[in-house]
N, C-alpha and C positions, 0 to 999 in steps of 0.2 A: 503493499500500500504506500503510495506517495504521501508526502506531507500534505499536499493539497487535499488528496482523498481523505486523509485522515481528520482534517478539519471539517470537511464537508459531512463526514459520518457523525462526528461530535455534534455538528449543528443540527442534523436532521434526526438522529436517534437519541441523543442525550439531552440537548439543550431545548429542543422544540418543545414548546408547551410548558417548560420548566423554568427557563431563564431567557427571556426576550433579548437581553443585553449580551449575553454569551452566544446565542444563536447568530445574532447579527455580527459580532465580532468575528465568529469562526468563519462565517462566509466571507467576510471582508478579507481575512487572512488567506483564505483558499484561493482568492483571485487577485492577490497582490504578489507580483513576481519578486520585488525586492524584499518583502517580509519572508517569503518562502525561501529565498536564497540565504538570508541571514539564519533561519531555523535550521537550514540544511548543513550549517557549519557544525552544529551540535550533534553528539551521538543520538541514534534514532530514539532512544528510550527518553531522552530529554526534550523532544520535540512536542510533548504533549499539549494540547490546548489548556488543560487545567493548570499546568505548571506555568505556561507564558502568562495566562490571565492572572493567575495568583501572584506571581512576582510583580507585575505591573501594579496590581492593587496594593501589594505590600509595600511597593516603593512610593505609593502615593500618586500613582498615574491614574488617568481616567480610563474607565471601562464602559461608560455609558455614552461615550461620544466616539464613534469610529475614527473620525478625522483626528481628534485629540490623542486617541489611543496610538494610532499610527505614528504620529509626530513623536510622542513621547518614547515609543519603543525604538524608533530609527535614531532619534537624537541621542537616547541614553543606552544604546545597544551594548556597549562594552560592560556597563553595570548591570544590565538586564541579563545578558549572557552569562556573567559570572555568577549571578544569584541562581540562574536556572541550573548551572552546573553543580552548585553546592547544596542547593534545596532539592526536595523531592516532593511528589504528590502524596502526602500522608493525611489525606482527609480522614479525621477521626470522628465519624458521625454516630453519636450515641443512639440516634433513632434506629439503627440497624438492629438494636437489641430487640425491638418489637417484633421484627420479622423472625429473629432466631428464638424468641422466647417459647413458642409451642414445642420446639425440639428440646431446648434446655430443660424445661419444666417437666418433660416426660421421661427424662433419664433418671437412673437410680441416684438418689441424693445420699449425701451432699456431694457437691461438685468440687473439683479442683480445675480451674480454668487456666489454660495456657494459650495466649493469643500469638499467632505468628503475624509479623507486620503490624505490631500492636500500636504504633505510633506513640500517642500519650496514654493509651491504655483505657480510653473512655468506654470501650465496649466490653470491659472486664467487669462491669457493675450491674448486670442484668437484675441482680437482687435488690438493688438500691432505688431503681427508677420506678415511676408509676406508669401505667399503661391504659389507652383507650382504644378499644377495638369496636368502633361504632357507639353503641349505647353501653357497652360492657367496660366498666372501669375496674383496674386492678392495682392495688397498692396505693399507699399515701404519698404525699410529698411531691417534690419537684426534682427534674422535669417530668412532665406528662408526655409520653411518646405515643403518637397517633399512627394507626395503621389500618388500612383497609384489608380485611382478612376474609377470604372465601375458601370454600372447600373443606374447612375444618373448623371446630369449635375453638373459641379463644381459651387459653389456659385459665384455670381458676386460682392457681397458686404461682408465686414466684419461685425461682429455684433457690436452694441453699448454697451458697458459695463459702467455702472455708478456706480456700487458698486461690490467689490469683497472681498470674505472672505473665510477662510479655517478652518476646523476642523481636528485635528490630535492628537494622543495620544502623539506624540513627534515631534511638528512642528519644522522644520529646518529654519534657518536663512540665507537668501541669502547674507547678509552683513558680516556674519561670515566665514572667510576662512576655518576654520576646518569643518564646515558644508558642504560647497561647495566642499571641498576635498572628504568628504565622498560620496557625490552625484558622483563625478568623479570616485571614486573606484567602484561604482555600474555599470558603464558603461563597456560593454565588451571590451576586450583588443584590438580587431582589429578595433573598431568603432571610429576611429579618428574624423570622421565627427560629431558624436554625442557628443564627448568631446568638440569640438570647439562650437557646438551648445549650449551646457550647459552653457559655459562661457558667450556666447552672450546673452542667455535668461536670465541668472542670473543678467546681468547688466541691462537689461530691468526692471526686477522686483525690483532690488535694488534701481533704480531711482525713484520708486513709490511703496513702499512695500505694500502688502496686509495685511489685518487683519487677522493674524493667531492665533487661539484660541487652547488652549491645552484641550482636552476634548474628551468625548466618543461620538461615532456616534448615539447612541440613547438618552442617558440622556441629552446631551447638544445641540442636534440639534435644537429643538424648540426654544430655547432662542436665538441662533444665527440667525436663519431664521427670527425671528421677528425683528431684526435689519435692514432687507432690506428695503430700502426706498420705500415709497408709489409711485405708478405710474411706477414702474419698473416691469418686469416680473421676479419672482424669478425662478432661475434654479439650482436645486440641482444635482450636477454631481460627478461622481467617476469613475476611470479607474483602473483596475487590483488592487482592494483593498479588496473586500469582501472575496476573498479566504483565507485571513488571519484572518477572523472573525469566531468564532464558529458558526455552523449551527443555534442554537436556537437564538443567538444575531443577526445573519444575517436576520432571519425571522422577528424578531421584528423591525429591521431598515426597512425593505421592507413594513411591515405594517404601520409604522410611516410616512414614506416619501409619501406614497400615500394619506395621510390626509393633507399634507401641501399644500398651494396655489401655483400656478405656475406650473412648469414642473420638471420631473426627467429624467435626461439623465445618462444612465449606460452603461459602457463597460467592461464586465466581462466574463470569461470562460463559455462556455455553461453550464458546470455542476454545476456552482456556482448559477446562477439565472436560474433555470429550465424553458425553453420555449418549450412547445409542437410543434411538427411537423416542426421543423427547416429544411430548405433545406440543403443538403450536402455542406460542405465547399469546397472552390476551389481545395485544395490539402490536403496533409497529414500534413502540418505545423500547429503550434498552432495559432488558431484564437479566438478572443474574439467576443462576440455578442454585437453590439451597439444597444441600446433600448431606446425608448422614451416613458415614462409613462407606462413601462411594456410591450410595443409592440416592438418586435425585427424588426430592420430595415436593418442590414448589418452585414457581417463578417469584422472585421478589425484585423490587426496585432498589436501586443502588442505595438510597438513603433510608430504606426500610419503611417507606410510606406505604407500600402495597405488599401482599404476600397472597399467592393464588395457589392453593394446594392442588396437586394432581388428583384427578378422579380415580 
C-alpha cells in the first residue's frame, strides 16, 4: 500500500463519520505530492496518519484548517519528522474495556492481567471503571464507558483483578504530565468526551499505578508472565497493537502466547490475525476482531464504542 493509499483508507474506513477534521486532512495529504514525499522519507511504520496528526496537534499546530496544517507541517518539517521518529501511536483508550468486559467477566476469577503494548496501562483497570450498555449500567464511579452491544447479554459483574502489569517498548507514565499530554494529542480533535475520559481514567491509574515493563513482546513476555500470582487466571491481552509489529515477529508472539497458562484476549484488525470464515462486519467502518484463545467472538470498534457478537 502506498502512503497515499494508506491515507485514503484511513479517511474512508476510520475517520469517516468519526472525525470530519481527520477525514478531511487525510484526503488532503493523500493528494499532496510534497507532503507525500516528506512522509516517504520516514520508515513505513512511521508514516501513519494518526502519528502525523498527533504530532502536529502535540506541537500546537492546526488540524482543523487544511491550509494551516499543510503550512505548519512543511515549514516545521524537521521538528515534525524528529517527533514522528521518536514518538509512537500509543492510543490508550480506556473505552476499549467496555468491549472486552463480556469476555473478561466470564473467565475464572480472580484475574492477573498482562497487557502487551500497554502504553500507560489504562486498559488494565476493567474492574475500576463503570459501564453503560444501552439502559444497562454496571458499576459505580467514573469514567462511565459506553458501548453498543449486540449478540450477547451485557455482563452483570465486573472482573476481579488481583494483579496488573504491562509490557511496552516505550511505556508511558500516567503520573507524568508530558506523557498524558501525548496521549491527549492522540485523541481525535472532535472527541472531547474521550479527552475527559482520558483524564479521569489516568487519575484512576495514577492512584494505583500498574507495573509497566519496558520490553519486547516476545523476548520479555515469559518472564513477566511468570510474575503473575498463583491462584489467579493469567490473561494476556492486547488491543490494536500487532499491526505495528512486523509479520515474522507477530507470528512468533502468537506461537509464544499460545504456550502460556491462562487465556489470551486479542482485539486486532482482521488482516492482522487471520481468522478463516469470519462473518461480514456490520458496515463499511473499520472493525477489529475480538478473540479468545485464537477463537474469534465479535466485531468491535477500535475505541470500544461498539461490540457485535457473532451469531
